[in-house]
Each structure stands twice: as structure tokens, then as C-alpha cells.
C-alpha atoms as a printed R data frame, in Angstrom:
    type eleno elety resid chain resno       x      y       z
1   ATOM     1    CA   MET     A     1  -0.070 -0.080  -0.017
2   ATOM     2    CA   THR     A     2   2.767  2.401   0.804
3   ATOM     3    CA   ALA     A     3   4.560  1.871  -2.517
4   ATOM     4    CA   LEU     A     4   1.172  2.044  -4.368
5   ATOM     5    CA   ALA     A     5   0.477  5.387  -2.640
6   ATOM     6    CA   ALA     A     6   3.985  6.600  -3.633
7   ATOM     7    CA   PHE     A     7   3.606  5.807  -7.126
8   ATOM     8    CA   ALA     A     8   0.094  7.268  -7.527
9   ATOM     9    CA   ALA     A     9   1.609 10.455  -5.911
10  ATOM    10    CA   LEU     A    10   4.501 10.342  -8.126
11  ATOM    11    CA   GLY     A    11   2.194 10.027 -11.287
12  ATOM    12    CA   VAL     A    12   0.112 12.871 -10.115
13  ATOM    13    CA   VAL     A    13   3.218 15.074  -9.928
14  ATOM    14    CA   LEU     A    14   4.815 13.716 -13.252
15  ATOM    15    CA   TYR     A    15   1.866 14.003 -15.360
16  ATOM    16    CA   PRO     A    16   1.179 17.726 -16.834
17  ATOM    17    CA   SER     A    17  -2.588 17.677 -16.506
18  ATOM    18    CA   SER     A    18  -2.799 16.116 -12.866
19  ATOM    19    CA   TRP     A    19  -0.131 18.406 -12.011
20  ATOM    20    CA   HIS     A    20  -1.571 21.537 -13.333
21  ATOM    21    CA   ILE     A    21  -4.719 20.687 -11.124
22  ATOM    22    CA   SER     A    22  -3.096 19.337  -7.987
23  ATOM    23    CA   ARG     A    23  -0.314 22.180  -8.000
24  ATOM    24    CA   GLY     A    24  -2.548 24.503  -6.332
25  ATOM    25    CA   LEU     A    25  -2.051 22.313  -3.044
26  ATOM    26    CA   ILE     A    26   1.616 23.029  -3.092
27  ATOM    27    CA   THR     A    27   0.969 26.837  -3.459
28  ATOM    28    CA   VAL     A    28  -1.208 26.471  -0.232
29  ATOM    29    CA   ALA     A    29   1.857 25.108   1.690
30  ATOM    30    CA   HIS     A    30   4.261 27.514  -0.060
31  ATOM    31    CA   GLU     A    31   2.198 30.656   0.889
32  ATOM    32    CA   GLY     A    32   1.423 29.047   4.302
33  ATOM    33    CA   GLY     A    33   5.477 28.524   4.796
34  ATOM    34    CA   HIS     A    34   6.064 32.348   4.026
35  ATOM    35    CA   ALA     A    35   3.248 33.546   6.475
36  ATOM    36    CA   LEU     A    36   3.996 31.101   9.388
37  ATOM    37    CA   VAL     A    37   7.488 31.988   9.328
38  ATOM    38    CA   ALA     A    38   6.647 35.719   9.033
39  ATOM    39    CA   LEU     A    39   4.640 35.441  12.199
40  ATOM    40    CA   LEU     A    40   7.546 33.457  13.923
41  ATOM    41    CA   THR     A    41   9.742 36.123  13.180
42  ATOM    42    CA   ARG     A    42   7.624 39.009  14.245
43  ATOM    43    CA   ARG     A    43   6.854 40.488  11.066
44  ATOM    44    CA   LYS     A    44   3.310 41.576  10.410
45  ATOM    45    CA   LEU     A    45   1.229 39.488   8.231
46  ATOM    46    CA   GLN     A    46  -0.810 41.534   5.967
47  ATOM    47    CA   GLY     A    47  -2.609 38.931   3.774
48  ATOM    48    CA   ILE     A    48  -2.335 35.905   1.608
49  ATOM    49    CA   ARG     A    49  -3.632 35.629  -1.823
50  ATOM    50    CA   LEU     A    50  -4.128 32.331  -3.884
51  ATOM    51    CA   HIS     A    51  -4.749 32.692  -7.575
52  ATOM    52    CA   SER     A    52  -6.249 30.480 -10.269
53  ATOM    53    CA   ASP     A    53  -3.243 30.066 -12.203
54  ATOM    54    CA   THR     A    54  -1.779 28.331  -9.107
55  ATOM    55    CA   SER     A    55   0.466 31.221  -8.359
56  ATOM    56    CA   GLY     A    56   0.055 32.987  -5.028
57  ATOM    57    CA   VAL     A    57   1.387 35.920  -2.800
58  ATOM    58    CA   THR     A    58   2.072 36.492   0.922
59  ATOM    59    CA   LEU     A    59   2.066 40.231   2.111
60  ATOM    60    CA   THR     A    60   4.122 41.143   5.145
61  ATOM    61    CA   ARG     A    61   5.248 44.454   6.724
62  ATOM    62    CA   GLY     A    62   8.286 44.981   8.803
63  ATOM    63    CA   ARG     A    63  12.061 45.625   8.199
64  ATOM    64    CA   PRO     A    64  12.997 45.332   4.448
65  ATOM    65    CA   THR     A    65  16.109 43.497   5.575
66  ATOM    66    CA   GLY     A    66  17.522 41.326   8.151
67  ATOM    67    CA   PRO     A    67  16.891 37.912   9.553
68  ATOM    68    CA   GLY     A    68  13.103 38.118   9.698
69  ATOM    69    CA   MET     A    69  13.034 39.053   6.000
70  ATOM    70    CA   ILE     A    70  15.523 36.513   4.870
71  ATOM    71    CA   PHE     A    71  13.811 33.551   6.780
72  ATOM    72    CA   THR     A    72  10.371 34.506   5.426
73  ATOM    73    CA   ALA     A    73  11.523 34.610   2.062
74  ATOM    74    CA   ALA     A    74  13.452 31.135   2.293
75  ATOM    75    CA   ALA     A    75  10.493 29.432   3.730
76  ATOM    76    CA   GLY     A    76   8.123 29.123   0.857
77  ATOM    77    CA   TYR     A    77   9.758 26.639  -1.383
78  ATOM    78    CA   VAL     A    78  10.997 24.365   1.296
79  ATOM    79    CA   ALA     A    79   7.480 24.376   3.026
80  ATOM    80    CA   PRO     A    80   5.715 21.775   1.062
81  ATOM    81    CA   SER     A    81   8.671 19.203   1.735
82  ATOM    82    CA   LEU     A    82   9.003 19.993   5.308
83  ATOM    83    CA   LEU     A    83   5.096 19.602   5.736
84  ATOM    84    CA   GLY     A    84   5.295 16.416   4.069
85  ATOM    85    CA   LEU     A    85   8.282 15.160   6.278
86  ATOM    86    CA   GLY     A    86   6.082 16.010   9.398
87  ATOM    87    CA   ALA     A    87   3.169 14.453   8.054
88  ATOM    88    CA   ALA     A    88   5.166 11.401   7.179
89  ATOM    89    CA   TRP     A    89   6.400 11.273  10.970
90  ATOM    90    CA   LEU     A    90   2.966 11.523  12.225
91  ATOM    91    CA   ALA     A    91   1.562  9.139   9.892
92  ATOM    92    CA   ALA     A    92   4.588  6.290  10.312
93  ATOM    93    CA   ALA     A    93   3.744  6.702  14.156
94  ATOM    94    CA   GLY     A    94  -0.093  6.175  13.575
95  ATOM    95    CA   TYR     A    95  -1.064  9.529  14.629
96  ATOM    96    CA   ILE     A    96  -3.428  9.912  11.599
97  ATOM    97    CA   THR     A    97  -6.306 11.636  13.600
98  ATOM    98    CA   ILE     A    98  -3.588 14.012  15.051
99  ATOM    99    CA   LEU     A    99  -2.227 14.791  11.531
100 ATOM   100    CA   LEU     A   100  -5.922 15.483  10.127
101 ATOM   101    CA   TRP     A   101  -6.638 17.873  12.724
102 ATOM   102    CA   THR     A   102  -3.223 19.716  12.477
103 ATOM   103    CA   VAL     A   103  -3.818 20.116   8.754
104 ATOM   104    CA   LEU     A   104  -7.300 21.775   9.510
105 ATOM   105    CA   LEU     A   105  -6.118 23.916  12.186
106 ATOM   106    CA   LEU     A   106  -3.427 25.226  10.051
107 ATOM   107    CA   LEU     A   107  -5.984 25.581   7.224
108 ATOM   108    CA   ALA     A   108  -8.223 27.543   9.552
109 ATOM   109    CA   GLY     A   109  -5.727 30.025  10.777
110 ATOM   110    CA   MET     A   110  -4.486 30.776   6.986
111 ATOM   111    CA   LEU     A   111  -8.082 31.270   6.203
112 ATOM   112    CA   LEU     A   112  -8.086 34.188   8.618
113 ATOM   113    CA   MET     A   113  -5.599 35.752   6.265
114 ATOM   114    CA   ILE     A   114  -6.721 35.012   2.854
115 ATOM   115    CA   ARG     A   115  -7.601 38.328   1.024
116 ATOM   116    CA   ASN     A   116  -9.396 37.181  -2.120
117 ATOM   117    CA   VAL     A   117 -12.362 35.038  -2.984
118 ATOM   118    CA   PHE     A   118 -10.605 32.182  -5.118
119 ATOM   119    CA   GLY     A   119  -8.378 31.714  -1.876
120 ATOM   120    CA   VAL     A   120 -11.145 31.570   0.306
121 ATOM   121    CA   VAL     A   121 -12.866 28.910  -1.782
122 ATOM   122    CA   SER     A   122  -9.893 26.888  -2.214
123 ATOM   123    CA   LEU     A   123  -9.038 26.635   1.549
124 ATOM   124    CA   VAL     A   124 -12.670 25.788   2.323
125 ATOM   125    CA   THR     A   125 -12.655 23.204  -0.397
126 ATOM   126    CA   ILE     A   126  -9.497 21.653   0.800
127 ATOM   127    CA   GLY     A   127 -10.581 21.732   4.568
128 ATOM   128    CA   GLY     A   128 -13.851 20.214   3.856
129 ATOM   129    CA   ALA     A   129 -12.232 17.553   1.910
130 ATOM   130    CA   VAL     A   130  -9.883 16.661   4.967
131 ATOM   131    CA   PHE     A   131 -12.728 17.079   7.595
132 ATOM   132    CA   ALA     A   132 -14.820 14.421   5.453
133 ATOM   133    CA   LEU     A   133 -11.981 12.124   5.407
134 ATOM   134    CA   TYR     A   134 -11.809 12.327   9.111
135 ATOM   135    CA   TRP     A   135 -15.726 12.347   9.739
136 ATOM   136    CA   PHE     A   136 -16.776  9.728   7.222
137 ATOM   137    CA   ALA     A   137 -13.928  7.384   6.395
138 ATOM   138    CA   THR     A   138 -12.815  4.329   8.037
139 ATOM   139    CA   PRO     A   139  -9.284  4.216   9.580
140 ATOM   140    CA   ASP     A   140  -7.923  2.355   6.849
141 ATOM   141    CA   ILE     A   141  -9.263  4.652   4.370
142 ATOM   142    CA   GLN     A   142  -7.916  7.883   6.447
143 ATOM   143    CA   ALA     A   143  -4.403  6.033   6.381
144 ATOM   144    CA   ILE     A   144  -4.455  5.725   2.743
145 ATOM   145    CA   GLY     A   145  -5.486  9.282   2.357
146 ATOM   146    CA   ALA     A   146  -2.815 10.290   4.647
147 ATOM   147    CA   GLN     A   147  -0.032  8.191   2.738
148 ATOM   148    CA   LEU     A   148  -1.213  9.914  -0.557
149 ATOM   149    CA   ALA     A   149  -0.932 13.322   0.903
150 ATOM   150    CA   VAL     A   150   2.529 12.601   2.632
151 ATOM   151    CA   TRP     A   151   4.135 11.287  -0.820
152 ATOM   152    CA   PHE     A   152   2.307 14.085  -2.829
153 ATOM   153    CA   LEU     A   153   3.811 16.841  -0.615
154 ATOM   154    CA   LEU     A   154   7.237 15.027  -0.653
155 ATOM   155    CA   PHE     A   155   7.395 14.614  -4.437
156 ATOM   156    CA   GLY     A   156   5.481 17.864  -5.195
157 ATOM   157    CA   GLY     A   157   7.595 20.014  -3.200
158 ATOM   158    CA   ILE     A   158  10.546 19.315  -5.596
159 ATOM   159    CA   ARG     A   159   8.921 19.736  -8.771
160 ATOM   160    CA   PRO     A   160   8.335 23.743  -8.269
161 ATOM   161    CA   ILE     A   161  11.899 24.116  -7.585
162 ATOM   162    CA   LEU     A   162  13.210 22.308 -10.641
163 ATOM   163    CA   GLU     A   163  10.452 24.744 -12.621
164 ATOM   164    CA   LEU     A   164  12.093 27.780 -10.714
165 ATOM   165    CA   ARG     A   165  15.488 26.660 -11.816
166 ATOM   166    CA   ARG     A   166  14.422 26.493 -15.512
167 ATOM   167    CA   LYS     A   167  12.538 29.796 -15.398
168 ATOM   168    CA   ARG     A   168  15.666 31.434 -13.906
169 ATOM   169    CA   ARG     A   169  17.889 30.204 -16.651
170 ATOM   170    CA   GLN     A   170  15.426 31.509 -19.106
171 ATOM   171    CA   GLY     A   171  15.363 35.076 -17.227
172 ATOM   172    CA   ARG     A   172  11.441 34.492 -16.661
173 ATOM   173    CA   ALA     A   173  11.719 34.752 -12.742
174 ATOM   174    CA   PRO     A   174  13.305 37.877 -12.135
175 ATOM   175    CA   GLU     A   175  11.243 38.562  -8.745
176 ATOM   176    CA   SER     A   176  11.355 34.838  -7.647
177 ATOM   177    CA   ASP     A   177  12.039 34.276  -3.751
178 ATOM   178    CA   ALA     A   178  15.618 33.279  -4.653
179 ATOM   179    CA   ASP     A   179  16.296 36.384  -6.302
180 ATOM   180    CA   GLN     A   180  14.873 38.240  -3.461
181 ATOM   181    CA   LEU     A   181  17.138 36.305  -1.273
182 ATOM   182    CA   ALA     A   182  20.072 37.184  -3.471
183 ATOM   183    CA   ARG     A   183  19.244 40.967  -2.876
184 ATOM   184    CA   LEU     A   184  19.122 40.351   0.842
185 ATOM   185    CA   THR     A   185  22.269 38.198   1.266
186 ATOM   186    CA   PRO     A   186  25.817 38.017  -0.243
187 ATOM   187    CA   PHE     A   187  24.911 34.782  -2.149
188 ATOM   188    CA   PRO     A   188  23.620 34.608  -5.617
189 ATOM   189    CA   GLY     A   189  20.040 33.263  -6.386
190 ATOM   190    CA   GLY     A   190  21.338 30.039  -7.902
191 ATOM   191    CA   PHE     A   191  22.574 29.235  -4.631
192 ATOM   192    CA   PHE     A   192  19.387 29.463  -2.759
193 ATOM   193    CA   VAL     A   193  17.765 27.068  -5.641
194 ATOM   194    CA   TYR     A   194  20.193 24.427  -4.851
195 ATOM   195    CA   LEU     A   195  19.619 25.038  -1.270
196 ATOM   196    CA   PHE     A   196  15.744 24.677  -1.646
197 ATOM   197    CA   LEU     A   197  16.586 21.518  -3.623
198 ATOM   198    CA   LEU     A   198  18.894 20.069  -0.976
199 ATOM   199    CA   VAL     A   199  16.468 20.601   1.891
200 ATOM   200    CA   SER     A   200  13.441 19.142  -0.159
201 ATOM   201    CA   THR     A   201  15.624 16.162  -1.565
202 ATOM   202    CA   GLY     A   202  16.645 15.433   2.018
203 ATOM   203    CA   ALA     A   203  12.970 15.705   3.239
204 ATOM   204    CA   LEU     A   204  12.072 13.223   0.676
205 ATOM   205    CA   LEU     A   205  14.714 10.681   1.669
206 ATOM   206    CA   VAL     A   206  13.860 10.832   5.342
207 ATOM   207    CA   GLY     A   207  10.355 11.043   4.670
208 ATOM   208    CA   ALA     A   208  10.602  7.696   2.473
209 ATOM   209    CA   TYR     A   209  12.439  6.057   5.268
210 ATOM   210    CA   LEU     A   210   9.836  6.645   7.859
211 ATOM   211    CA   MET     A   211   7.024  5.587   5.551
212 ATOM   212    CA   ILE     A   212   8.808  2.146   4.771
213 ATOM   213    CA   PRO     A   213   7.013 -0.376   7.171
214 ATOM   214    CA   ASN     A   214   9.083 -1.721   9.884
215 ATOM   215    CA   GLU     A   215   8.510 -5.073   8.628
216 ATOM   216    CA   LEU     A   216  10.433 -4.205   5.404
217 ATOM   217    CA   LEU     A   217  13.173 -2.530   7.154
218 ATOM   218    CA   ASN     A   218  13.860 -5.236   9.360
219 ATOM   219    CA   ARG     A   219  13.857 -7.712   6.512
220 ATOM   220    CA   LEU     A   220  16.392 -5.222   4.455
221 ATOM   221    CA   GLY     A   221  18.499 -5.150   7.694
222 ATOM   222    CA   GLY     A   222  18.552 -8.877   7.847
223 ATOM   223    CA   ILE     A   223  20.148 -9.381   4.391
């Protein structure tokens, strides 16, 4: 089941049509990462917008430079993968209910800061689906849903970084998070693209290890 969930999620991420439809979920995690780190670094969160083309923007107010701005800008591209890693830990430990309620609470907090209609509809739809999974589904179905979500976040967190790398090479992303970080630090934008990729790949590897059933790990360890 773990392998089937992984292949299904990978197929969704790799197939262009399904990725175009599902990419908005990664955008929610991306903008949520910006927002959460902005609050943790004491920046004033002004609002979040989610758009129908799967793009988004998080507006904050505070010092235009310094650690708070740097961490806020850096949080977006790694947020889906780190969220997937945390979800993998909860799912592997059997805390499916805690995972579902954590997602619902994060969505509710994000909903308070949404500033456009499409964003509200998107979060309400996602939250409704998660709540329906919790309320109506059996534990086995909840576990399958959680596995699909974990693998989607782990795989889906990497593809936007690869897309960003290609766009920057073509000169089509002058205001990307990586370029903002280049203006805030002594490092070039390409450095941050590879840093994002390193973090997301590491999260995928650790998350995959957590998701492998203990029985299989024991068998592999005995070989």
C-alpha cells in the first residue's frame, strides 16, 4: 500500500494535466510557509492571496532587510517538503487523527489571512475534504489518504524548485524568492535554488525512510 500510494502521488506530480490541477495544493503550503515564518519572526502578516493560475503571494510588513525577511523569503519553497516530512512522521507513528486535525487547524489559521475570493474557496474546499476524510472514512481509508498526501507533498515539493531553476535560466523569474534572497544576502540566487533543492530532497529521503513499514526495514536489515 505504501508503494502504491508513492507511485500514485508520483504519477500525479509527473503527469502535466494532473499536476496543473493539483499544483494549487503545493501553492497553499508554499504561501503558508511564508506566513508562518513571518509570524514566528515577528513580521506583521498583511494577507495571503491564492490565484487560479496556481500562483500566490504573501504580504508582510516590517524591516525590508534582516533575518526576519530572509527567513520569511526562504520558507516558501521548502515548506511543502518540510510539511510532508512532518506528516510522514505522524503517519508512520499512527497518529492519523492528529495529522488530520493539524492540517485543519493550519488551514483555519491561514483562512483568517486570505484576502481574495478564490483563496477562500480553495481553502474551504481543501478543509472540507480533510474534514470529510476524518468524519466519514474508516481508519484504513484515512491511513491511505494520509499516505497519498504525504507522498504528494514530498514529491510535489521538488517539482516547483526544478521549474524555478528552469525559469531563472530563461530569465523569466526576476522576482522569485531566490532572487529576493540574493538581494538580501551576499549569495547569488542560484545558491538558494540549490539550497531549496537540497532541503526538499533530504526531506523526501527521510520521509520515505519513515514511511517504509518496519517489517520491510527489518527484512532489509537482515540481508
